[in-house]
C-alpha positions as CSV (number, residue, x, y, z in Angstrom):
1,M,7.9,-50.2,16.7
2,N,9.5,-53.6,18.6
3,S,11.0,-56.5,16.9
4,K,9.0,-56.0,13.9
5,L,11.3,-53.8,12.6
6,L,13.4,-55.2,10.1
7,A,17.2,-54.6,9.9
8,V,18.9,-55.6,6.8
9,S,22.6,-55.3,6.0
10,A,21.6,-55.0,2.2
11,F,18.2,-55.2,0.8
12,L,17.0,-58.8,-0.5
13,A,17.3,-58.4,-4.1
14,G,14.3,-60.1,-5.9
15,I,12.3,-61.2,-3.2
16,S,9.6,-63.3,-4.3
17,I,6.7,-63.0,-1.9
18,A,4.1,-65.4,-2.4
19,S,0.3,-64.6,-1.9
20,A,-2.8,-66.2,-2.1
21,Q,-3.8,-64.2,-5.1
22,S,-0.8,-64.0,-6.9
23,T,3.2,-64.2,-7.3
24,P,5.2,-61.3,-8.4
25,P,7.2,-62.3,-11.6
26,P,11.1,-62.7,-11.0
27,I,13.3,-60.0,-11.1
28,P,16.4,-60.5,-13.8
29,L,19.7,-61.3,-11.9
30,E,21.8,-58.3,-13.8
31,L,18.9,-55.8,-12.9
32,R,18.9,-56.6,-9.4
33,A,22.5,-56.9,-8.9
34,R,22.9,-52.8,-9.6
35,F,21.2,-51.8,-6.7
36,G,21.6,-52.5,-2.7
37,F,21.3,-50.7,0.4
38,T,22.4,-51.3,3.9
39,G,20.5,-50.6,7.3
40,P,18.4,-49.4,8.1
41,L,19.6,-46.7,10.8
42,V,16.8,-46.4,12.8
43,R,16.2,-43.0,14.9
44,K,13.1,-43.1,17.5
45,V,11.6,-39.7,17.6
46,G,7.8,-40.3,19.2
47,D,4.6,-40.9,18.2
48,G,3.1,-38.8,15.9
49,I,5.6,-37.7,13.7
50,S,4.6,-36.1,10.3
51,R,5.9,-34.1,7.3
52,L,9.4,-35.6,6.2
53,L,11.8,-33.4,4.2
54,V,15.5,-33.6,3.5
55,G,17.8,-30.4,2.8
56,D,20.9,-28.6,4.3
57,I,19.8,-26.5,7.0
58,D,23.1,-25.1,8.2
59,G,24.7,-24.6,4.7
60,D,27.6,-26.9,5.2
61,G,26.8,-29.4,2.4
62,S,25.2,-32.2,4.6
63,L,21.9,-33.3,4.0
64,R,19.7,-34.2,7.0
65,A,16.2,-35.3,7.6
66,I,13.5,-33.4,9.5
67,V,10.4,-34.4,10.7
68,Y,7.6,-32.7,12.5
69,D,6.8,-33.7,16.1
70,G,3.5,-32.2,16.8
71,R,3.1,-33.9,20.5
72,R,6.3,-31.8,21.5
73,A,6.0,-29.0,19.4
74,R,9.2,-29.1,17.8
75,L,11.0,-30.2,14.5
76,A,13.7,-33.3,14.8
77,V,16.6,-33.0,12.6
78,I,18.3,-36.5,12.1
79,G,21.5,-36.9,10.3
80,V,24.0,-39.5,9.7
81,E,27.5,-39.5,11.1
82,N,30.0,-42.3,11.5
83,G,27.3,-44.8,10.3
84,A,25.1,-43.7,13.2
85,T,21.9,-41.4,13.5
86,T,22.3,-37.9,15.2
87,M,19.3,-36.0,16.2
88,S,18.7,-32.1,17.3
89,T,15.6,-30.2,17.6
90,I,14.3,-27.1,16.9
91,A,11.2,-25.4,18.9
92,T,8.2,-24.2,16.7
93,G,6.7,-22.4,19.9
94,G,3.6,-24.4,19.6
95,Q,1.4,-26.3,17.2
96,I,1.9,-25.3,13.6
97,A,-0.1,-25.9,10.5
98,E,2.9,-26.3,7.9
99,F,6.4,-26.1,7.6
100,T,8.7,-26.3,4.5
101,L,12.3,-25.8,3.5
102,A,13.3,-23.1,1.1
103,K,16.5,-21.6,-0.4
104,L,15.3,-18.1,0.5
105,D,18.9,-16.3,0.0
106,G,19.9,-18.0,-3.3
107,S,22.5,-19.8,-1.2
108,V,22.7,-24.0,-0.8
109,R,21.4,-23.4,2.6
110,D,17.5,-24.6,3.3
111,R,15.8,-22.2,5.7
112,I,13.0,-23.3,7.9
113,V,9.4,-21.9,7.1
114,L,6.9,-22.4,9.6
115,V,3.1,-21.4,9.2
116,D,1.3,-21.3,12.7
117,R,-2.2,-22.4,13.5
118,R,-3.7,-18.9,12.6
119,G,-2.0,-18.9,9.2
120,R,1.0,-16.6,10.2
121,M,4.1,-17.5,8.3
122,T,7.7,-17.0,9.9
123,V,11.2,-17.7,8.9
124,L,13.6,-19.3,11.3
125,G,16.6,-16.9,11.9
126,D,20.5,-18.3,11.5
127,D,20.7,-19.9,14.8
128,D,17.4,-21.3,14.4
129,V,16.1,-19.4,17.4
130,G,15.4,-16.0,16.0
131,R,12.4,-15.6,13.7
132,S,11.1,-13.2,11.2
133,R,7.8,-11.2,12.1
134,P,5.0,-13.0,11.5
135,L,3.5,-12.6,7.9
136,D,-0.2,-13.2,8.0
137,L,-1.0,-15.3,4.6
138,G,-4.7,-14.5,4.9
139,L,-5.6,-18.1,4.1
140,G,-6.1,-19.4,7.6
141,G,-4.3,-22.1,9.5
142,R,-6.1,-25.0,8.4
143,G,-5.0,-27.3,5.6
144,I,-2.3,-25.1,4.3
145,R,0.4,-26.4,2.2
146,L,3.9,-24.6,1.1
147,L,5.7,-25.0,-2.1
148,P,8.9,-23.6,-2.5
149,G,10.9,-22.7,-6.0
150,D,12.1,-19.7,-8.0
151,L,9.2,-18.6,-9.7
152,D,10.6,-15.0,-10.8
153,G,14.2,-16.2,-12.2
154,D,16.1,-14.2,-9.2
155,G,17.9,-17.3,-8.1
156,R,16.1,-17.2,-4.7
157,H,13.1,-19.6,-3.7
158,D,9.8,-17.8,-3.3
159,L,6.7,-20.0,-2.0
160,V,3.2,-21.0,-3.1
161,A,1.0,-21.2,-0.5
162,L,-2.1,-23.6,-1.0
163,A,-5.1,-23.7,1.4
164,R,-8.9,-24.8,1.3
165,G,-9.9,-23.4,-1.8
166,R,-7.6,-20.3,-1.9
167,M,-4.1,-20.1,-2.9
168,R,-1.4,-16.8,-3.2
169,I,2.0,-16.5,-4.1
170,V,4.8,-15.0,-2.0
171,T,7.8,-13.6,-3.4
172,D,11.1,-11.8,-2.1
173,V,10.5,-13.5,1.3
174,L,13.5,-12.1,2.9
175,G,13.4,-8.9,1.5
176,T,10.4,-6.5,1.1
177,T,7.8,-9.4,1.0
178,K,5.1,-9.5,-2.0
179,L,1.8,-11.2,-1.7
180,S,-0.1,-11.8,-4.6
181,E,-3.7,-11.5,-4.6
182,I,-5.8,-14.5,-3.3
183,E,-7.0,-16.7,-5.8
184,P,-9.5,-19.1,-5.9
185,T,-9.0,-22.8,-6.3
186,E,-10.0,-26.1,-5.3
187,N,-11.4,-26.9,-2.0
188,I,-9.6,-30.4,-1.9
189,V,-5.7,-30.3,-2.5
190,H,-3.4,-33.1,-2.1
191,S,0.0,-34.2,-4.2
192,A,1.2,-30.7,-5.2
193,E,4.4,-29.9,-6.8
194,L,6.2,-27.2,-8.5
195,L,8.3,-28.5,-11.4
196,D,9.6,-27.3,-14.7
197,L,6.8,-29.8,-16.8
198,D,6.9,-28.0,-20.1
199,G,10.6,-27.5,-20.4
200,D,10.6,-23.8,-20.7
201,G,13.0,-23.1,-17.7
202,R,9.8,-21.9,-15.8
203,L,8.2,-23.6,-12.9
204,D,4.8,-24.9,-13.2
205,L,2.2,-25.5,-10.4
206,L,0.4,-29.2,-10.4
207,F,-1.9,-30.7,-7.9
208,V,-4.4,-33.5,-7.4
209,T,-8.2,-33.0,-6.4
210,E,-10.7,-35.3,-5.9
211,G,-12.6,-37.1,-8.7
212,E,-11.8,-40.3,-10.5
213,R,-11.4,-38.3,-13.5
214,M,-10.4,-34.6,-15.0
215,N,-8.6,-34.6,-11.4
216,L,-5.1,-33.1,-12.4
217,R,-5.0,-29.2,-12.3
218,L,-1.8,-27.8,-14.1
219,R,-0.8,-24.1,-14.1
220,R,1.8,-23.3,-16.3
221,G,4.3,-20.8,-15.0
222,H,5.1,-17.1,-16.6
223,G,8.7,-16.7,-14.8
224,D,7.7,-13.7,-13.4
225,G,6.0,-15.1,-10.0
226,T,2.6,-15.6,-11.8
227,F,0.8,-18.5,-13.8
228,G,-1.2,-19.0,-16.6
229,P,-5.2,-20.5,-16.0
230,W,-5.3,-23.8,-14.8
231,Q,-5.5,-26.6,-17.5
232,I,-7.8,-29.5,-16.3
233,V,-6.2,-33.2,-17.3
234,T,-7.6,-36.6,-17.4
235,I,-5.5,-39.4,-15.4
236,D,-8.1,-42.0,-14.2
237,Q,-8.2,-42.6,-10.7
238,L,-5.0,-40.6,-10.1
239,H,-3.4,-40.9,-6.5
240,T,-0.1,-39.1,-6.6
241,I,2.0,-37.1,-8.7
242,F,6.2,-36.7,-8.2
243,P,8.8,-35.2,-10.4
244,L,10.9,-37.6,-12.2
245,P,14.4,-35.9,-13.8
246,H,15.0,-37.8,-17.5
247,A,18.3,-38.1,-18.6
248,D,17.9,-35.6,-21.1
249,G,17.5,-32.4,-18.4
250,S,14.0,-32.7,-19.0
251,T,11.5,-33.1,-15.7
252,L,8.9,-35.8,-16.5
253,L,5.7,-36.2,-14.2
254,A,5.6,-39.7,-12.4
255,T,2.1,-40.3,-11.1
256,I,0.3,-43.6,-9.2
257,E,-3.0,-44.0,-11.1
258,G,-5.7,-46.5,-11.9
259,L,-7.4,-49.0,-10.1
260,L,-4.4,-51.1,-9.9
261,R,-2.5,-48.1,-9.2
262,R,0.1,-48.5,-11.7
263,V,3.3,-45.8,-11.9
264,T,3.5,-43.9,-15.2
265,A,6.2,-41.3,-16.2
266,R,4.7,-38.6,-18.3
267,R,6.0,-36.1,-20.6
268,Y,4.2,-32.6,-21.6
269,A,4.4,-31.5,-25.0
270,D,2.2,-31.1,-28.2
271,R,1.9,-33.8,-30.3
272,G,-1.2,-33.0,-31.9
273,D,-3.9,-34.3,-29.5
274,Q,-6.9,-32.4,-28.0
275,A,-5.5,-29.2,-26.3
276,A,-6.1,-29.3,-22.4
277,L,-9.2,-27.6,-21.0
278,E,-8.6,-24.2,-19.6
279,W,-10.2,-23.8,-16.0
280,W,-10.8,-20.3,-13.9
281,A,-12.4,-21.1,-10.6
282,F,-14.8,-18.5,-9.2
283,G,-14.0,-19.1,-5.1
284,D,-17.8,-19.4,-4.3
285,Q,-18.1,-23.0,-4.3
286,G,-20.8,-22.9,-1.9
287,S,-23.1,-21.2,-4.6
288,N,-26.3,-23.6,-6.3
289,S,-26.1,-20.6,-8.9
290,T,-24.0,-19.3,-11.6
291,P,-22.8,-15.3,-10.9
292,P,-24.7,-12.7,-13.4
293,F,-22.3,-12.4,-16.3
294,A,-22.1,-10.6,-19.6
295,V,-19.8,-11.2,-22.8
296,G,-18.6,-8.7,-25.4
297,D,-15.6,-6.6,-26.6
298,L,-15.5,-4.6,-23.5
299,D,-11.5,-3.0,-24.2
300,D,-12.2,-2.6,-28.1
301,D,-9.8,-4.8,-29.2
302,G,-11.8,-7.1,-31.6
303,D,-12.3,-10.0,-29.0
304,D,-14.7,-10.8,-26.7
305,D,-14.3,-10.6,-23.0
306,L,-16.1,-11.7,-20.2
307,V,-17.5,-9.9,-17.3
308,L,-19.1,-11.7,-13.9
309,F,-20.0,-10.7,-10.4
310,P,-19.5,-13.3,-7.7
311,S,-22.4,-13.7,-5.1
312,G,-21.4,-11.6,-1.6
313,R,-18.8,-9.2,-2.9
314,A,-18.9,-5.7,-4.4
315,Q,-16.5,-6.8,-6.9
316,M,-16.8,-8.0,-10.6
317,A,-14.2,-10.4,-12.2
318,V,-13.1,-9.1,-15.4
319,F,-11.8,-12.0,-18.1
320,E,-9.9,-10.2,-20.7
321,W,-8.7,-12.0,-23.7
322,R,-4.8,-11.4,-24.0
323,D,-2.6,-13.4,-26.2
324,G,-4.6,-16.2,-26.8
325,T,-5.8,-16.8,-23.1
326,F,-7.8,-14.9,-20.6
327,V,-6.2,-12.4,-17.9
328,R,-8.6,-11.9,-15.0
329,R,-8.8,-8.7,-12.8
330,N,-11.0,-8.0,-10.0
331,L,-12.5,-4.7,-9.8
332,P,-14.8,-2.7,-7.5
333,T,-18.6,-2.2,-8.3
334,L,-22.0,-2.8,-7.1
335,A,-23.1,-4.9,-4.2
336,G,-25.8,-7.6,-5.0
337,V,-25.4,-7.5,-8.8
338,T,-28.3,-9.7,-10.3
339,S,-28.1,-8.7,-14.0
340,A,-25.6,-8.0,-16.4
341,A,-25.5,-7.0,-20.3
342,V,-23.4,-5.6,-22.8
343,G,-24.5,-3.3,-25.7
344,D,-24.6,0.7,-26.6
345,V,-26.3,2.5,-24.0
346,D,-25.7,5.9,-25.3
347,R,-25.3,4.9,-29.1
348,D,-21.7,6.5,-29.7
349,G,-20.5,3.2,-31.4
350,R,-18.8,1.9,-28.1
351,L,-19.8,-1.2,-26.0
352,D,-21.0,-0.2,-22.6
353,L,-21.6,-2.4,-19.3
354,L,-25.0,-2.4,-17.9
355,L,-25.4,-4.0,-14.5
356,A,-28.6,-4.2,-12.1
357,S,-28.5,-4.4,-8.6
358,S,-31.1,-5.1,-6.4
359,E,-29.3,-5.0,-3.3
360,E,-28.6,-1.5,-3.8
361,E,-31.5,-0.7,-5.8
362,A,-29.4,0.7,-8.6
363,V,-28.9,0.2,-12.3
364,A,-25.6,1.6,-13.6
365,W,-23.3,1.4,-16.6
366,C,-19.7,1.7,-17.3
367,P,-19.3,3.7,-20.5
368,G,-17.3,2.1,-23.2
369,T,-15.1,5.2,-23.5
370,A,-14.0,5.1,-19.9
371,L,-11.7,2.2,-18.2
372,L,-13.6,-0.4,-16.3
373,D,-11.3,0.3,-13.3
374,R,-13.6,3.5,-12.8
375,F,-16.7,2.8,-10.2
376,P,-19.9,2.3,-12.5
377,Q,-22.1,5.7,-13.4
378,L,-25.6,5.3,-11.6
379,L,-28.9,5.7,-13.7
380,K,-32.1,7.1,-12.8
381,T,-34.3,4.1,-12.1
382,V,-37.0,2.3,-9.8
383,A,-36.8,0.5,-6.8
384,R,-35.7,-3.3,-6.4
385,P,-34.3,-3.5,-10.4
386,V,-33.5,-7.2,-10.4
387,A,-32.9,-7.6,-14.6
388,A,-31.4,-5.4,-17.4
389,T,-30.6,-5.4,-20.6
390,V,-29.7,-2.8,-23.3
391,A,-32.2,-1.7,-25.8
392,P,-31.5,-2.1,-29.5
393,D,-32.0,1.5,-30.1
394,G,-30.2,2.5,-26.7
395,G,-30.8,3.2,-22.9
396,A,-31.6,0.2,-20.9
397,L,-34.6,-2.1,-20.6
398,V,-35.2,-2.7,-16.6
399,L,-37.4,-5.4,-14.7
400,S,-38.1,-4.7,-11.1
401,R,-40.6,-5.6,-8.5
402,D,-42.0,-4.8,-5.1
403,K,-42.5,-6.7,-2.1
404,R,-45.3,-8.7,-2.9
405,R,-43.3,-9.8,-6.4
406,N,-45.4,-8.0,-9.0
407,A,-43.1,-6.9,-11.9
408,S,-43.1,-4.0,-14.3
409,V,-40.4,-3.0,-17.0
410,H,-39.3,0.7,-17.5
411,R,-36.9,1.9,-20.4
412,V,-34.1,3.9,-18.5
413,R,-31.5,6.2,-20.1
414,P,-28.6,8.4,-19.4
415,D,-30.2,11.6,-17.5
416,A,-33.3,10.8,-18.3
417,E,-36.4,9.7,-16.0
418,P,-37.7,6.2,-16.1
419,E,-40.3,5.4,-18.3
420,L,-43.0,2.7,-17.5
421,L,-43.3,0.4,-20.5
422,A,-45.4,-2.7,-19.1
423,E,-46.8,-4.1,-16.3
424,L,-46.1,-7.8,-16.1
425,G,-47.9,-9.0,-12.9
426,R,-46.6,-11.6,-10.2
427,L,-43.4,-13.2,-11.0
428,P,-42.7,-16.3,-8.6
429,A,-38.8,-15.7,-9.0
430,D,-36.4,-13.1,-10.8
431,P,-35.0,-13.7,-13.9
432,A,-31.2,-12.9,-14.4
433,R,-31.5,-12.5,-18.1
434,L,-33.2,-10.4,-20.5
435,I,-33.1,-10.8,-24.2
436,A,-34.6,-8.0,-26.3
437,A,-34.8,-8.2,-30.3
438,D,-37.5,-8.1,-33.0
439,I,-38.2,-11.9,-33.2
440,G,-42.0,-11.4,-33.5
441,D,-44.2,-10.1,-36.5
442,R,-45.9,-7.4,-34.1
443,A,-44.6,-4.1,-34.5
444,G,-42.3,-3.6,-31.6
445,I,-39.5,-5.2,-29.7
446,E,-40.2,-8.4,-28.0
447,L,-38.6,-8.9,-24.3
448,S,-37.8,-12.5,-23.5
449,F,-36.9,-14.1,-20.0
450,V,-36.9,-17.1,-18.1
451,V,-38.4,-17.6,-15.1
452,P,-37.0,-20.1,-12.8
453,G,-39.3,-23.0,-12.1
454,E,-41.8,-21.8,-14.7
455,G,-40.2,-21.1,-18.0
456,L,-40.2,-18.7,-21.2
457,R,-42.0,-15.2,-20.5
458,A,-42.5,-12.7,-23.5
459,L,-43.9,-9.7,-24.2
460,T,-44.0,-7.1,-26.8
461,L,-42.7,-3.4,-26.2
462,G,-43.7,-0.6,-28.4
463,G,-47.0,-2.4,-29.7
464,D,-50.9,-2.0,-28.6
465,P,-50.6,-1.4,-24.7
466,E,-53.8,-3.6,-24.1
467,D,-52.1,-6.7,-26.0
468,R,-48.6,-7.0,-24.9
469,Q,-48.0,-10.3,-23.1
470,F,-48.7,-13.7,-24.7
471,A,-48.4,-17.0,-23.8
472,T,-45.9,-19.3,-25.1
473,A,-45.4,-23.1,-26.3
474,G,-45.5,-25.8,-24.0
475,F,-41.7,-27.0,-24.8
476,T,-40.6,-23.3,-23.3
477,R,-41.9,-24.6,-20.1
478,K,-39.7,-25.5,-17.1
479,M,-36.4,-24.7,-19.1
480,D,-33.3,-23.1,-17.5
481,D,-31.9,-19.8,-18.4
482,G,-29.0,-21.5,-20.2
483,A,-31.3,-23.2,-22.6
484,L,-32.4,-20.0,-24.3
485,L,-30.2,-17.8,-26.7
486,L,-30.5,-15.5,-29.5
487,A,-29.4,-16.1,-32.8
488,E,-30.3,-15.9,-36.6
489,H,-32.5,-17.5,-39.3
490,D,-32.0,-16.4,-42.7
491,G,-31.0,-13.0,-41.7
492,T,-33.9,-12.4,-39.0
493,P,-33.4,-12.4,-35.0
494,S,-34.9,-15.5,-33.7
495,L,-34.9,-17.5,-30.4
496,I,-33.3,-21.2,-29.8
497,A,-34.7,-23.3,-27.2
498,V,-32.6,-26.4,-26.0
499,R,-34.5,-29.3,-24.8
500,K,-33.8,-33.0,-23.7
501,R,-34.4,-34.2,-27.4
502,F,-34.3,-31.3,-29.6
503,V,-32.9,-28.0,-30.4
504,R,-35.7,-25.8,-31.8
505,R,-35.9,-22.2,-33.3
506,F,-38.7,-20.1,-33.4
507,R,-40.2,-16.9,-33.7
508,F,-43.7,-15.3,-32.7
509,D,-46.5,-14.9,-35.4
510,A,-48.8,-11.7,-35.4
511,E,-51.1,-13.4,-32.6
512,G,-48.4,-13.9,-30.4
513,Q,-48.1,-17.7,-31.2
514,V,-44.9,-19.2,-31.6
515,R,-43.8,-20.3,-35.3
516,V,-41.1,-22.8,-35.2
517,L,-38.4,-22.2,-37.7
518,D,-36.7,-25.4,-37.9
519,Q,-35.4,-28.1,-35.5
520,D,-32.0,-30.2,-35.0
521,N,-32.4,-33.3,-32.8
522,G,-28.9,-33.1,-32.0
523,P,-26.3,-35.2,-33.1
524,E,-26.5,-39.1,-33.2
525,G,-25.9,-41.0,-29.9
526,S,-26.6,-37.6,-27.7
527,V,-28.5,-38.6,-24.7
528,E,-29.3,-35.5,-22.8
529,L,-29.1,-32.0,-24.8
530,A,-28.8,-29.2,-22.1
531,L,-26.8,-26.4,-23.6
532,A,-25.7,-25.5,-27.4
533,C,-24.4,-22.6,-29.3
534,D,-23.7,-21.6,-32.9
535,L,-19.7,-21.2,-33.3
536,G,-20.2,-19.2,-36.5
537,D,-17.8,-20.9,-38.8
538,G,-20.4,-23.7,-39.8
539,H,-20.1,-25.6,-36.7
540,W,-22.6,-26.1,-33.9
541,V,-21.6,-27.4,-30.0
542,Y,-23.9,-29.1,-28.0
543,F,-23.5,-29.8,-24.3
544,D,-24.7,-33.7,-23.2
545,R,-25.4,-33.0,-19.6
546,Q,-26.0,-37.2,-18.8
547,R,-22.7,-38.1,-20.2
548,D,-20.4,-34.9,-19.4
549,Q,-19.6,-34.6,-23.1
550,L,-19.2,-31.6,-25.6
551,L,-20.0,-32.5,-29.0
552,R,-19.2,-30.4,-32.1
553,V,-21.0,-30.9,-35.2
554,R,-20.6,-29.7,-38.8
555,A,-22.9,-30.9,-41.7
556,G,-20.8,-34.0,-43.9
557,H,-18.1,-34.3,-41.1
558,P,-17.7,-36.6,-38.2
559,V,-19.0,-35.8,-34.7
560,E,-16.1,-34.4,-32.4
561,T,-16.5,-35.6,-28.5
562,I,-14.5,-34.0,-25.7
563,E,-14.7,-35.2,-22.4
564,L,-15.8,-32.8,-19.8
565,P,-15.5,-32.6,-15.7
566,K,-18.6,-32.6,-13.9
567,L,-18.9,-29.3,-12.8
568,G,-22.7,-28.5,-13.3
569,F,-22.6,-26.3,-16.2
570,T,-25.6,-23.7,-17.0
571,H,-24.3,-21.8,-19.9
572,L,-22.4,-22.3,-23.1
573,I,-21.0,-19.4,-25.0
574,A,-19.0,-19.2,-28.4
575,H,-16.0,-17.9,-28.2
576,R,-13.4,-17.7,-31.2
577,N,-12.6,-21.2,-32.3
578,A,-13.5,-22.3,-28.6
579,A,-16.4,-23.0,-26.4
580,L,-16.9,-21.2,-22.7
581,L,-18.9,-23.1,-20.1
582,L,-20.2,-21.5,-17.1
583,S,-21.1,-23.4,-13.7
584,P,-21.6,-22.0,-10.3
585,R,-17.9,-23.2,-9.9
586,G,-16.2,-21.5,-12.7
587,L,-15.4,-20.9,-16.3
588,L,-14.2,-23.6,-18.7
589,R,-12.8,-23.1,-21.6
590,V,-12.6,-25.9,-24.6
591,P,-10.4,-25.2,-27.4
592,F,-10.9,-26.8,-30.3
593,G,-7.6,-28.5,-31.9
594,A,-4.4,-29.7,-30.7
595,G,-2.6,-28.3,-28.0
596,P,0.5,-29.6,-25.4
597,S,-1.2,-32.4,-23.3
598,L,0.6,-35.5,-21.0
599,Y,1.5,-38.5,-22.5
600,V,2.8,-41.6,-21.1
601,V,6.5,-42.6,-22.1
602,A,6.9,-45.3,-19.6
603,S,4.9,-47.0,-17.3
604,H,5.2,-49.8,-14.5
605,E,2.4,-52.4,-13.9
606,P,2.1,-53.6,-10.1
607,P,3.7,-57.4,-9.6
608,T,0.6,-58.4,-8.1
609,E,-3.0,-58.1,-7.5
610,R,-2.5,-56.9,-3.7
611,T,0.3,-54.6,-4.5
612,W,-0.7,-51.2,-2.9
613,Y,1.4,-48.4,-4.2
614,W,0.9,-45.4,-2.1
615,H,3.9,-42.5,-2.4
616,G,7.3,-42.3,-4.3
617,A,10.4,-40.1,-4.6
618,S,12.9,-40.3,-7.3
619,G,16.8,-40.7,-7.0
620,D,19.8,-42.6,-8.9
621,F,20.0,-45.7,-6.5
622,D,22.6,-47.5,-9.0
623,G,24.7,-44.9,-9.8
624,D,24.4,-45.1,-13.5
625,G,23.2,-41.4,-13.6
626,V,19.7,-42.3,-14.4
627,Q,16.9,-41.5,-12.2
628,D,14.9,-44.4,-10.7
629,L,11.9,-44.6,-8.3
630,A,11.2,-45.4,-5.1
631,V,7.7,-46.1,-4.2
632,I,5.9,-47.3,-0.7
633,D,4.0,-50.9,-1.5
634,R,1.3,-50.5,1.7
635,R,1.1,-54.4,1.3
636,L,4.6,-55.4,1.4
637,P,4.8,-53.4,3.6
638,G,7.7,-51.7,2.6
639,V,9.7,-49.8,-0.7
640,Q,9.7,-50.9,-4.1
641,I,12.6,-49.9,-6.4
642,L,11.9,-49.1,-10.1
643,A,14.9,-48.9,-12.4
644,G,14.4,-46.0,-14.7
645,S,15.7,-46.0,-18.5
646,A,14.9,-43.5,-21.2
647,D,11.6,-45.7,-22.0
648,A,10.8,-47.7,-19.3
649,L,10.3,-48.4,-15.7
650,R,11.5,-51.9,-14.2
651,R,10.8,-53.5,-10.8
652,A,14.2,-54.2,-9.3
653,L,13.9,-53.9,-5.8
654,A,11.4,-55.4,-2.9
655,V,12.5,-54.0,0.4
656,P,10.1,-55.1,3.1
657,V,10.5,-53.0,6.4
658,F,8.7,-55.2,8.8
659,E,8.9,-58.8,9.6
660,T,5.1,-59.4,9.3
661,P,4.1,-61.3,6.1
662,P,2.4,-58.9,3.3
663,S,-1.1,-58.2,3.7
664,S,-4.3,-58.7,2.1
665,S,-5.1,-54.9,3.5
666,P,-3.2,-51.7,2.8
667,N,-1.0,-50.8,6.1
668,N,-0.5,-47.4,6.9
669,E,3.1,-47.9,8.0
670,P,5.7,-46.8,6.4
671,R,3.5,-43.5,5.6
672,A,6.3,-41.0,4.6
673,L,9.3,-41.2,1.7
674,A,12.3,-38.8,0.8
675,T,15.6,-39.3,-0.8
676,G,18.8,-37.7,-0.5
677,D,22.4,-38.4,0.5
678,L,22.4,-38.2,4.0
679,D,25.6,-40.0,5.1
680,G,27.7,-37.6,2.6
681,D,29.2,-40.5,0.3
682,G,27.8,-39.0,-3.2
683,L,25.1,-41.7,-3.5
684,C,21.4,-41.3,-2.9
685,D,19.9,-42.8,0.3
686,L,16.1,-43.8,1.3
687,V,14.6,-42.1,4.4
688,L,11.2,-43.4,5.7
689,I,8.6,-42.6,8.6
690,A,7.2,-45.7,10.0
691,H,5.4,-45.4,13.5
692,D,7.4,-43.3,15.8
693,R,10.6,-43.6,14.2
694,V,13.1,-42.1,11.0
695,L,14.3,-45.1,9.0
696,I,17.6,-44.2,7.0
697,Y,18.7,-46.9,4.3
698,P,22.3,-45.7,2.8
699,Q,23.0,-46.9,-0.6
700,D,25.5,-49.6,-0.7
701,K,28.6,-48.6,-2.5
């Protein structure tokens, strides 16, 4: 560190630091006079220290700073006594991936929780030597993060464990420990927090993920150790989030955001704005194709549910619509499911679920009279089925192929032998979805499907055996599966094809040629139409792929536009007064209407063009009972103090940590910040990590 460390007996309030670019505005004298610190108290620990936390690990009411000293496989515990620092160490037994502090027994004491490089969690004993038996979190040991908080209302802290693309919840840590199912989430997660953002007394989960927009993820807590779906919130170029307690007892979300890294305080409430988008990640983020899926009222409650089949698993994810949201259940099923459909297979008036698995060379169904958690019942079928749908008159229509990719269509019924209906010749690729409906003037039922890379194929089943297949129009070539949908026109079934510049409805005539019924060129201003659907209430919804927008249109009304994350959506489905968008990464539900959202209640613009806010923490730094903010400015380099009030954040102090002049490029030191009363005088102090040392700035009385 050497002599560049600046020890100040009191912060130089209102320092005006000139630069080649700009000069910060002066701070009012009455404002800067409210704040003061002494110090810093400096404790050298060692190179490579990280992960700064503040807590009471002895239960004696004294707060200490704890840092991880990875080079020496230990934790360093730094306190303040009689105006000087003290330090003790705790061995970690080797390199660790993470540690946190949690009030696991409901007392004031913070217990130290460690996660080793193999992803096993232990809790240090009362003497900080004994340990609990290691608990394998099942998340691996890389990039793991633990968030403590009381999630189930029992007065004891639980833990949320986040890793690369996965998370799980740990409750009753010191008792009969319970682990939730591993849930998929984003691969890149940083700046994660547990806080009661919506003011319902339950902790919510938030984190920042990659991307310049749609980069905040929020899950509202249920208060029983579980969370609702992810909500996707847009904050342009969001860098960091942290909690900011408000004077009214609520908790605001503090952010560092934007190109100029302004600081804002945001409240979560319903002010009549567009409701947040709901997101369920599939977890198979390396896949380039959307999992096979089907939509229908599978639990017979009057609402459509969704079931899909993630690749590489003998498992189906059932999204049941309950109390205004989807509830996910993972159930065992066939391996390698390539196609799924919902319909009345046995003609008993109940919807059934139909599956095709090329890996198991099987077609199976889940009867609507049985629970979905019962394993599917196999139907007699032929080798290598790749796609299936429910026939309008019952049973299943199954498309299968041989090793040379020669395809055929069979009818399959429960307790009956397969019946060959048509030979299709060679298919260059396997379709994922079949549409069976009377959409032609010939006698019989038309079977339509999209061959990847080729386009629409159609044939009539039940007509002349010598004349069943027919060519389709040029506008149906090279189309994607999600761009083809079944609809009605004047009470008659028809197909709809979505192309870049139009949405066209059509049927087939007696000669097998396409007859266009109508055409819609999409909303004014749309650039690249990729998907569309009819909501059934007079509205149509379009997905503009180039602009990543969802457009809702009704004749005689203004177009509603909703910004979407760039997630490679492949299918668009109407669901109540909302739209469902499917992609290889997950399911997005876009509600149409007002709902809770984040809005700015206070903001602070950086004082100069070169200011580089990086991280922050809250604390009452002037003793007025209102929380203020301390934010690291990597170009100062040091800390800026922002005075808090009911509706404003005002710069009150600039605290340089080094003697070097402000830099034109960011400095990586100081690199961590925490707050708390370390000297026991009832005032909130600042704690920093800079190079190999911990710096403590006691608040001046």
